[in-house]
C-alpha positions as CSV (number, residue, x, y, z in Angstrom):
1,M,-16.6,-6.4,14.5
2,D,-19.0,-4.1,16.6
3,K,-16.8,-1.5,18.3
4,I,-14.6,1.4,17.7
5,L,-11.5,2.2,19.7
6,R,-10.8,6.0,20.0
7,I,-7.6,7.4,21.4
8,D,-7.6,11.1,21.9
9,V,-3.8,11.8,22.4
10,G,-4.6,15.5,23.4
11,A,-7.1,15.1,26.1
12,E,-6.5,16.7,29.7
13,G,-4.5,14.7,31.8
14,G,-3.0,12.5,29.2
15,P,-4.4,10.5,26.1
16,K,-8.0,9.0,26.8
17,L,-9.1,5.9,25.5
18,T,-12.8,5.4,24.7
19,T,-14.4,2.2,23.0
20,L,-17.7,2.7,21.6
21,P,-20.4,0.9,19.4
22,V,-19.6,1.1,15.7
23,G,-22.8,3.0,15.6
24,E,-23.3,5.0,12.3
25,Y,-20.3,3.1,10.7
26,A,-21.7,-0.3,11.0
27,G,-21.4,-2.5,8.0
28,L,-18.2,-0.8,6.9
29,G,-14.8,-2.0,6.8
30,G,-11.1,-1.4,5.2
31,R,-11.3,1.5,2.8
32,A,-14.9,2.0,3.3
33,M,-14.5,2.5,7.1
34,T,-11.2,4.8,6.6
35,S,-12.8,7.0,3.9
36,C,-16.1,7.5,5.3
37,V,-14.8,8.1,8.8
38,V,-12.1,10.8,7.3
39,S,-14.8,12.3,5.1
40,K,-17.1,12.9,7.9
41,E,-14.9,13.9,10.9
42,V,-11.7,15.6,9.4
43,P,-12.0,19.1,8.0
44,A,-10.6,19.0,4.5
45,D,-8.7,22.1,4.7
46,C,-6.9,21.1,7.9
47,H,-3.1,20.9,8.2
48,P,-2.4,16.9,7.8
49,L,-0.1,16.9,10.9
50,G,-2.5,19.2,12.9
51,P,-4.8,18.2,15.6
52,E,-7.9,18.0,13.4
53,N,-6.6,15.3,11.1
54,K,-7.3,11.7,12.3
55,L,-5.5,8.4,11.6
56,V,-8.1,5.5,11.0
57,I,-6.7,2.0,11.2
58,A,-9.5,-0.5,9.9
59,P,-9.5,-4.2,9.2
60,G,-11.4,-5.4,6.0
61,L,-14.9,-6.9,6.5
62,M,-13.8,-10.3,6.1
63,S,-10.7,-10.1,8.3
64,G,-10.7,-12.4,11.4
65,S,-12.7,-15.0,9.6
66,A,-11.8,-18.2,7.8
67,A,-12.3,-16.6,4.3
68,V,-9.2,-17.1,2.3
69,I,-6.6,-14.4,1.7
70,S,-8.7,-11.6,3.8
71,G,-6.0,-10.1,6.1
72,R,-5.4,-6.8,4.4
73,L,-5.5,-3.7,6.7
74,S,-6.6,-0.1,5.6
75,I,-4.8,3.1,7.1
76,G,-6.6,6.3,6.2
77,C,-6.1,10.0,6.9
78,K,-5.5,13.5,5.1
79,S,-2.2,12.8,3.5
80,P,0.8,14.9,4.3
81,L,2.3,14.0,1.0
82,T,-0.6,14.7,-1.3
83,G,-2.9,16.8,0.7
84,T,-5.8,14.6,-0.7
85,I,-7.8,11.9,1.4
86,K,-5.6,8.8,1.7
87,E,-6.1,5.0,2.1
88,S,-2.8,3.0,2.4
89,N,-3.1,-0.9,2.5
90,A,-0.8,-3.5,4.3
91,G,-0.8,-7.2,4.8
92,G,0.5,-8.7,8.1
93,Q,-1.2,-10.2,11.1
94,A,-2.8,-7.1,12.5
95,A,-6.0,-7.1,10.4
96,Q,-7.0,-10.6,11.4
97,Y,-6.0,-10.0,15.2
98,L,-7.9,-6.6,15.5
99,A,-11.2,-8.1,13.8
100,R,-11.1,-11.2,16.1
101,L,-10.7,-8.8,19.0
102,G,-14.0,-7.1,17.8
103,Y,-12.4,-3.7,16.5
104,A,-13.9,-2.2,13.3
105,A,-11.6,0.7,13.6
106,I,-9.0,2.3,15.7
107,I,-9.2,6.2,15.4
108,L,-6.1,8.3,16.6
109,E,-7.3,12.0,17.1
110,G,-6.1,15.1,18.7
111,Q,-2.6,16.4,19.0
112,R,-0.1,15.1,21.8
113,K,1.3,17.4,24.5
114,G,5.0,17.4,24.8
115,D,7.3,15.1,23.0
116,D,6.7,11.7,24.9
117,V,6.0,8.6,22.8
118,Y,3.1,6.1,23.5
119,K,2.8,2.5,23.3
120,V,-0.8,1.1,22.9
121,V,-1.6,-2.5,24.1
122,I,-4.8,-4.2,23.0
123,T,-5.9,-7.5,24.5
124,K,-9.3,-9.3,24.8
125,D,-9.7,-7.8,28.3
126,A,-8.3,-4.3,28.1
127,V,-6.6,-1.5,26.2
128,T,-3.7,0.4,27.8
129,I,-1.7,3.4,26.5
130,E,1.7,4.4,28.4
131,V,4.6,6.7,27.8
132,D,7.5,4.4,26.8
133,N,10.4,6.8,25.8
134,S,12.7,3.8,25.6
135,L,11.2,3.2,22.1
136,K,12.0,6.9,20.7
137,M,13.6,6.8,17.4
138,L,14.0,3.1,17.2
139,P,13.8,1.7,13.6
140,N,11.1,-0.7,13.1
141,Y,13.2,-4.2,13.4
142,D,14.9,-2.8,16.6
143,L,11.5,-1.8,18.1
144,C,10.2,-5.5,17.5
145,D,13.3,-6.9,18.8
146,K,12.7,-4.8,22.0
147,L,9.1,-5.9,22.4
148,K,9.4,-9.5,21.6
149,P,10.6,-10.6,25.1
150,V,7.8,-8.6,26.7
151,Y,4.9,-9.9,24.5
152,G,6.1,-12.8,22.7
153,E,6.0,-13.5,18.9
154,K,2.3,-14.3,18.6
155,V,1.1,-10.6,18.6
156,A,1.1,-8.1,15.8
157,I,2.9,-4.8,16.0
158,I,1.7,-1.8,14.2
159,S,4.7,0.6,14.3
160,I,6.3,3.7,12.9
161,G,10.1,3.9,12.3
162,T,12.3,6.9,12.6
163,A,10.8,8.5,9.6
164,G,7.4,8.7,11.0
165,E,8.8,10.1,14.3
166,M,10.5,12.8,12.2
167,L,7.1,13.6,10.5
168,M,8.6,12.9,6.9
169,S,6.2,13.1,4.2
170,N,7.5,9.9,2.8
171,S,7.0,7.6,5.9
172,S,5.0,4.3,6.3
173,I,3.6,2.3,9.1
174,A,4.8,-1.2,9.5
175,V,2.9,-4.3,10.2
176,T,4.5,-7.4,11.4
177,D,4.4,-10.6,9.3
178,P,3.7,-14.3,10.5
179,E,7.4,-14.5,11.7
180,F,6.8,-11.1,13.6
181,R,9.1,-9.1,11.2
182,P,8.1,-5.6,10.3
183,T,8.0,-6.3,6.6
184,R,4.5,-5.3,5.6
185,H,3.9,-1.7,5.2
186,A,1.0,0.9,4.4
187,G,3.6,2.8,2.5
188,R,2.0,5.5,0.4
189,G,1.1,9.0,1.3
190,G,3.0,9.6,4.3
191,V,0.6,7.9,6.9
192,G,3.5,7.4,9.3
193,A,4.0,11.2,9.9
194,V,0.3,11.4,10.8
195,M,0.7,8.5,13.4
196,G,4.1,10.1,14.5
197,S,2.2,13.4,14.8
198,K,-0.1,11.8,17.4
199,G,2.8,10.5,19.3
200,I,1.9,6.8,19.0
201,K,5.0,4.8,18.3
202,C,3.4,1.4,18.0
203,I,0.2,-0.6,19.0
204,V,0.5,-4.2,20.2
205,V,-2.4,-6.3,19.2
206,N,-2.6,-9.5,21.1
207,P,-5.2,-11.9,20.1
208,E,-4.7,-14.4,22.8
209,G,-8.0,-15.9,24.1
210,T,-9.8,-15.0,20.8
211,S,-11.0,-17.3,17.9
212,M,-12.0,-16.8,14.3
213,R,-15.0,-14.8,13.6
214,K,-18.3,-17.0,12.9
215,P,-20.4,-16.6,9.7
216,A,-24.0,-15.9,9.9
217,N,-24.6,-18.6,7.4
218,D,-22.0,-21.4,8.2
219,E,-23.0,-23.6,5.2
220,Q,-23.2,-20.9,2.7
221,F,-19.8,-19.5,3.9
222,K,-18.0,-22.7,3.5
223,T,-19.2,-23.8,0.3
224,A,-18.5,-20.3,-1.3
225,N,-15.1,-19.9,0.4
226,K,-14.2,-23.4,-0.9
227,A,-15.2,-22.4,-4.4
228,F,-13.3,-19.0,-4.2
229,L,-10.1,-20.7,-3.2
230,E,-10.7,-23.1,-6.1
231,G,-11.0,-20.3,-8.5
232,L,-7.9,-18.6,-7.2
233,K,-5.9,-21.7,-7.6
234,R,-7.1,-22.3,-11.2
235,H,-6.2,-18.9,-12.6
236,A,-2.8,-18.6,-14.1
237,V,-1.7,-15.6,-12.3
238,T,-3.0,-16.3,-8.9
239,G,-2.4,-19.9,-9.1
240,Q,0.9,-20.1,-11.0
241,G,2.7,-17.0,-11.9
242,L,2.6,-15.2,-8.4
243,P,3.3,-18.2,-6.5
244,A,6.3,-19.2,-8.5
245,Y,8.0,-15.8,-9.0
246,G,6.2,-13.3,-7.0
247,T,5.2,-9.9,-8.0
248,N,8.4,-9.4,-9.8
249,V,7.3,-11.8,-12.4
250,L,6.4,-8.5,-13.8
251,T,9.7,-7.2,-14.7
252,N,10.3,-9.1,-17.9
253,I,6.8,-8.7,-18.8
254,L,6.7,-4.8,-18.7
255,N,10.2,-4.6,-19.9
256,E,9.2,-6.5,-23.0
257,A,6.0,-4.2,-23.5
258,G,8.3,-1.1,-23.4
259,G,6.4,0.2,-20.4
260,Y,9.1,-0.3,-17.7
261,P,10.3,3.2,-16.5
262,T,14.1,3.4,-16.5
263,Y,16.6,6.4,-15.4
264,N,14.0,8.4,-14.0
265,F,11.3,7.6,-16.7
266,A,13.4,8.5,-19.5
267,Q,13.2,5.2,-21.2
268,G,10.7,2.1,-21.6
269,R,13.3,-0.5,-21.4
270,Y,16.2,-1.4,-19.0
271,K,19.3,-3.0,-20.7
272,D,19.7,-5.1,-17.5
273,H,16.4,-6.1,-16.7
274,A,17.2,-9.9,-16.8
275,D,19.5,-9.6,-13.9
276,I,16.8,-8.3,-11.6
277,S,13.8,-10.1,-12.9
278,G,11.4,-12.4,-11.0
279,E,12.7,-15.4,-12.7
280,A,16.3,-14.4,-11.7
281,Q,15.4,-13.6,-8.2
282,A,13.4,-16.9,-7.7
283,Q,16.4,-18.8,-8.7
284,L,18.9,-17.1,-6.5
285,E,16.5,-17.4,-3.5
286,E,16.1,-21.1,-4.2
287,K,19.9,-21.6,-4.8
288,R,20.6,-20.0,-1.3
289,G,17.6,-21.6,0.4
290,G,16.2,-20.8,3.8
291,A,12.8,-21.2,5.3
292,G,10.0,-19.5,3.2
293,A,12.7,-18.5,0.4
294,A,10.8,-18.4,-2.7
295,T,7.1,-18.7,-1.4
296,H,5.7,-17.2,1.5
297,G,2.5,-15.6,2.7
298,C,2.4,-12.0,4.1
299,H,-0.5,-13.3,6.7
300,R,-1.9,-16.5,7.7
301,G,-4.6,-17.7,5.5
302,C,-3.0,-16.5,2.2
303,C,-3.5,-18.9,-0.4
304,I,-1.5,-17.1,-3.3
305,Q,1.9,-16.9,-1.4
306,C,3.6,-14.2,-3.6
307,S,5.9,-13.3,-1.1
308,G,9.1,-14.9,-0.1
309,T,12.2,-14.4,2.3
310,Y,15.6,-13.1,1.0
311,Y,18.7,-14.4,2.5
312,D,22.2,-13.1,1.8
313,K,25.1,-15.1,0.3
314,D,25.9,-16.4,3.8
315,G,22.5,-17.7,4.5
316,N,21.5,-14.7,6.8
317,Y,18.1,-13.2,6.5
318,L,18.3,-9.8,4.8
319,T,14.5,-8.8,4.0
320,K,11.4,-10.3,2.9
321,Q,11.3,-10.9,-0.9
322,P,11.5,-7.5,-2.6
323,E,8.3,-6.8,-4.5
324,Y,8.1,-5.7,-8.3
325,E,7.7,-2.2,-7.4
326,T,10.5,-2.2,-5.0
327,V,12.8,-4.0,-7.4
328,W,12.0,-1.4,-10.1
329,A,12.2,1.7,-7.8
330,H,15.7,0.8,-6.4
331,G,16.6,-1.1,-9.3
332,G,15.8,-0.4,-13.2
333,N,14.7,3.2,-12.2
334,C,18.1,4.0,-10.7
335,G,20.2,2.0,-13.1
336,I,21.1,-0.7,-10.3
337,N,21.1,-4.3,-11.3
338,D,22.3,-6.0,-8.2
339,L,19.6,-7.9,-6.2
340,D,21.4,-7.9,-3.1
341,V,21.7,-4.1,-3.1
342,I,18.1,-3.9,-3.9
343,A,17.3,-6.3,-1.0
344,K,19.5,-4.1,1.3
345,L,17.5,-0.9,0.4
346,D,14.3,-2.8,0.9
347,F,15.4,-3.6,4.4
348,M,16.6,-0.1,5.1
349,D,13.4,1.2,3.9
350,D,11.3,-1.3,6.0
351,N,13.5,-0.5,9.2
352,Y,13.4,3.3,8.8
353,G,9.7,3.4,7.7
354,F,9.7,4.6,4.2
355,D,7.6,3.7,1.1
356,T,10.0,1.9,-1.4
357,I,8.1,3.2,-4.3
358,E,8.4,6.9,-3.2
359,M,12.1,6.4,-2.0
360,G,13.3,5.0,-5.2
361,T,11.7,7.5,-7.4
362,T,13.2,10.3,-5.1
363,I,16.7,8.8,-5.6
364,G,16.0,8.5,-9.4
365,V,15.2,12.5,-9.5
366,L,18.4,13.0,-7.3
367,M,20.2,10.9,-9.8
368,E,19.1,12.9,-12.8
369,A,20.0,16.0,-10.8
370,G,23.6,14.9,-10.4
371,V,23.6,14.4,-6.8
372,I,24.7,11.0,-7.5
373,P,25.3,9.3,-10.9
374,F,22.7,6.6,-12.2
375,G,23.9,3.2,-11.0
376,D,25.8,4.3,-8.0
377,A,24.5,1.5,-5.5
378,E,26.5,3.0,-2.4
379,G,25.5,6.4,-3.2
380,A,21.8,5.2,-3.0
381,I,22.4,3.3,0.2
382,K,23.8,6.4,1.8
383,L,21.0,8.7,0.8
384,V,18.5,6.2,2.5
385,E,20.7,6.4,5.6
386,E,20.8,10.0,5.6
387,A,17.0,10.0,5.3
388,G,16.6,7.6,8.2
389,K,18.8,9.7,10.4
390,G,17.1,13.0,9.5
391,T,20.2,14.8,8.1
392,P,19.7,18.0,6.2
393,M,20.2,16.1,2.8
394,G,18.1,13.2,4.4
395,R,15.3,15.8,5.1
396,I,15.0,16.5,1.4
397,V,15.3,12.6,0.5
398,G,12.4,11.9,3.1
399,A,10.3,14.4,1.8
400,G,9.5,12.8,-1.3
401,T,10.0,13.1,-5.2
402,A,8.1,16.2,-5.8
403,T,10.2,17.9,-3.1
404,A,13.4,16.7,-4.2
405,A,12.6,17.9,-7.7
406,R,11.8,21.3,-6.5
407,C,14.9,21.6,-4.5
408,Y,17.0,20.6,-7.4
409,G,14.9,22.6,-10.1
410,L,13.9,19.7,-12.2
411,E,10.7,19.6,-14.4
412,H,11.0,15.7,-14.5
413,A,9.2,14.8,-11.4
414,P,6.9,11.8,-12.2
415,V,4.1,12.5,-9.6
416,V,0.6,13.4,-9.5
417,K,-0.9,15.4,-6.6
418,G,2.5,15.1,-5.0
419,Q,2.8,11.3,-5.0
420,S,5.5,9.5,-7.3
421,M,4.3,7.1,-10.0
422,P,5.1,3.5,-9.7
423,A,6.5,1.0,-12.1
424,Y,4.6,1.5,-15.2
425,D,5.2,4.5,-17.6
426,P,1.8,5.8,-18.4
427,R,2.8,6.8,-21.9
428,A,3.1,3.0,-22.9
429,V,0.5,1.7,-20.4
430,K,-2.2,4.3,-20.9
431,G,-4.8,2.8,-18.9
432,V,-2.7,3.2,-15.7
433,G,-1.9,6.7,-16.8
434,V,-5.6,7.4,-16.5
435,T,-5.6,5.9,-13.1
436,Y,-2.4,8.1,-12.0
437,A,-4.0,11.1,-13.2
438,T,-7.6,10.7,-12.0
439,T,-7.6,8.8,-8.6
440,T,-8.2,10.3,-5.4
441,Q,-5.0,9.1,-3.8
442,G,-2.2,10.6,-5.9
443,A,-0.5,8.5,-8.5
444,D,-1.3,4.9,-7.4
445,H,-1.3,1.9,-9.6
446,T,-3.5,0.0,-7.0
447,A,-6.3,2.3,-7.4
448,G,-7.2,1.1,-10.7
449,Y,-4.7,-1.6,-11.8
450,A,-5.3,-1.2,-15.8
451,V,-2.1,-3.2,-16.4
452,A,-4.0,-6.2,-15.9
453,T,-6.0,-5.5,-19.0
454,N,-3.5,-3.5,-21.0
455,I,-0.6,-5.8,-20.6
456,L,-1.6,-9.2,-19.1
457,G,-4.9,-9.6,-21.0
458,V,-6.9,-10.1,-17.8
459,G,-10.7,-9.0,-17.9
460,G,-10.4,-8.6,-21.7
461,K,-7.7,-6.6,-23.9
462,V,-7.2,-2.9,-24.4
463,D,-4.3,-1.8,-26.4
464,P,-2.0,-0.1,-23.9
465,L,-0.7,2.1,-26.7
466,T,-4.0,3.9,-27.8
467,P,-5.9,6.3,-26.0
468,V,-9.2,4.5,-26.9
469,G,-11.0,3.0,-24.0
470,Q,-8.6,3.8,-21.3
471,A,-10.8,6.3,-19.4
472,E,-13.7,3.8,-19.3
473,L,-11.2,0.9,-18.3
474,S,-9.7,2.9,-15.6
475,R,-13.1,4.1,-14.1
476,N,-14.5,0.5,-13.9
477,L,-11.3,-0.8,-12.3
478,Q,-11.1,2.2,-9.7
479,I,-14.8,1.3,-8.7
480,A,-14.3,-2.5,-8.3
481,T,-11.0,-1.6,-6.4
482,A,-12.5,0.7,-4.0
483,A,-15.2,-1.8,-3.2
484,L,-12.4,-4.9,-3.1
485,D,-10.4,-2.6,-0.5
486,A,-13.3,-2.6,1.8
487,T,-13.5,-6.5,2.0
488,G,-9.9,-7.2,3.2
489,F,-9.3,-9.5,0.4
490,C,-5.9,-9.0,-1.2
491,L,-6.1,-7.0,-4.4
492,F,-4.3,-9.8,-6.3
493,V,-7.8,-11.8,-6.2
494,A,-8.8,-9.2,-8.9
495,F,-7.0,-11.3,-11.6
496,A,-9.3,-14.3,-11.0
497,I,-12.5,-12.4,-10.4
498,L,-12.1,-10.3,-13.7
499,D,-11.4,-13.5,-15.7
500,Q,-13.6,-16.1,-14.0
501,G,-17.2,-14.9,-13.4
502,D,-17.8,-18.1,-11.1
503,T,-14.9,-17.0,-9.0
504,F,-16.3,-13.4,-8.6
505,N,-19.7,-14.9,-7.5
506,A,-18.0,-17.2,-5.1
507,M,-16.2,-14.3,-3.4
508,V,-19.6,-12.4,-3.2
509,D,-21.2,-15.3,-1.8
510,T,-18.4,-15.8,0.7
511,I,-19.3,-12.1,1.9
512,N,-22.9,-13.0,1.9
513,G,-22.5,-16.0,3.9
514,M,-20.3,-14.2,6.5
515,Y,-23.1,-11.3,7.0
516,G,-26.3,-13.1,6.1
517,L,-26.7,-10.7,3.1
518,S,-27.8,-11.2,-0.4
519,M,-25.4,-9.0,-2.3
520,D,-24.9,-9.2,-6.1
521,G,-22.4,-7.6,-8.5
522,N,-24.4,-4.3,-8.8
523,D,-24.4,-3.9,-5.0
524,V,-20.5,-4.5,-5.2
525,V,-20.5,-1.5,-7.9
526,D,-22.8,0.6,-5.7
527,L,-20.2,0.3,-2.8
528,G,-17.4,1.1,-4.8
529,K,-19.1,4.2,-6.3
530,K,-19.9,5.2,-2.7
531,I,-16.3,5.0,-1.5
532,L,-15.2,7.1,-4.4
533,T,-17.9,9.6,-3.8
534,W,-16.8,10.2,-0.3
535,E,-13.3,10.5,-1.3
536,R,-13.9,12.9,-4.3
537,D,-16.1,15.2,-2.2
538,F,-13.3,15.4,0.3
539,N,-10.8,16.2,-2.2
540,T,-13.0,18.8,-3.7
541,A,-13.4,20.6,-0.3
542,A,-9.7,20.6,0.3
543,G,-9.4,22.5,-3.0
544,F,-8.6,19.8,-5.6
545,T,-10.2,20.3,-9.0
546,K,-10.4,18.6,-12.4
547,A,-7.2,20.5,-13.2
548,H,-5.2,18.6,-10.6
549,D,-6.5,15.0,-12.6
550,R,-3.6,15.4,-14.8
551,L,-0.3,14.1,-15.5
552,P,2.9,16.4,-15.7
553,R,2.8,17.9,-19.2
554,Y,6.2,16.4,-20.1
555,F,4.5,12.8,-20.2
556,S,2.5,14.4,-23.3
557,R,5.3,16.1,-24.9
558,E,8.3,14.0,-24.6
559,P,8.2,10.6,-26.7
560,L,8.9,7.3,-24.7
561,A,11.1,4.9,-26.3
562,P,11.0,2.3,-27.8
563,H,7.6,3.1,-29.1
564,G,7.9,6.7,-29.5
565,V,4.6,7.3,-27.6
566,V,3.2,10.1,-25.5
567,F,0.4,10.3,-23.1
568,D,-2.5,11.5,-25.3
569,V,-5.8,10.4,-23.5
570,P,-8.0,13.7,-24.1
571,A,-8.5,15.9,-21.0
572,D,-12.3,15.8,-21.4
573,E,-12.1,12.0,-21.0
574,L,-10.1,12.2,-17.8
575,D,-12.6,14.9,-16.5
576,K,-15.4,12.2,-17.0
577,V,-13.7,9.3,-15.2
578,M,-15.3,10.1,-11.8
579,E,-18.8,11.0,-13.3
580,F,-21.1,8.3,-12.1
């Protein structure tokens, strides 16, 4: 990957395309690329939807190669939801194809003139951009259906739905999966609104005529890659749990631990958890059958296969297998225990282009506010419909959890820096509470997945109910995750590399073989620290201080059943998480 495509949507005479050598950004990929570009080129005090903000789309360092599970795509900008720097991550086919075409990044910059929407097409021979207002306000599935006869199913589409076009703070960017469905989303932080503000409706990535990237040291790469694959297959989580039950395997586990947020984070257990668990979901999918029902990869080359395909009772495709966070957000958090309803809501979120976590948490707040009652499935569906169409009520829903809570005068807004918390209550899983508070990204479990150690006993064991050791745990995981996000490897490899030293070494040697390097674990840590420093410096310049690295006070004041715990990690420990 030796070039960067810049698209200045506000250039005189119309959008201007420029392809340049990677230059000062050489050696960067994924989150390292997005955060470095944003930190260097975007004024921290700019408006996220103004001309100074930039949207950076970057495949990971290992994308486009034969490395296993290496197809993750990073999308970065200043977030309309949080006001912080943002990196949002997606699977799908686009990262592999962009890397094979030689692109280390696509950078959307400037501000469009007028209200036309544009389609970008990238092939090995050319890049074109044209006005295509026939795509205006199409949801993502409709967009793909319209483009399929023109480009076929062997391309990847990066697109926004109606939410992104309407510049909603909770709007995602969709990436097509191997079946050409817009099911993989860079969901968090409102990145879709930034793409919408640039007037780019979709990017078509056509890999025809390209081949996999070649490693610098072929023998070292093959040997290490094989050992890495074997290590992933050997671990109980990546080799057994996730392939069998998907990410929703966590529902019963977190519910038993008392850390499963229910009824807008009012309780730590959900009485109907078994109805929406990963076990119940897998059983239903297997019973209904269909291609890729219970086991499916979000991109080619995935060896974990934690996704699936969800069919309705009549055998019709409904959505990809809803993930744990989605099942929780639209299910347990809202008191809805019908997997078919949750799957419909997942489809709607993907189609309109919303983050399922933010959407489900927003609906939970509106339920507490009395807009609709907890458990009202039809009411939840109607709220998402209104958001997708941009009605006055839909604008509140599409603005996210913090805004909805302000509109209805609620203190109970489970957010940090404007972004909603995911499916782990920070009072009962205190390590992830530290991550929510201190990450540069707003409340984000993936930034430092302390659930692994607090709940699953991966990488050691730290009691989830005590404040002791949580700050150090979160710090180390945030550093490691930042580096991992740069590689293009799926975050789920962390389970195996935390527990199995030989698997970690194999992963590093795979990178070394690809690039002719001699990195070790210390170099990985240094990369993670460098990325976090770029992000932290940007946020500081944007006006964020240690006072923003806090959970809402009610989490320290209101005990969570069943354990009767509050979040009690000392403030001075939170303040030191990013000191390295």
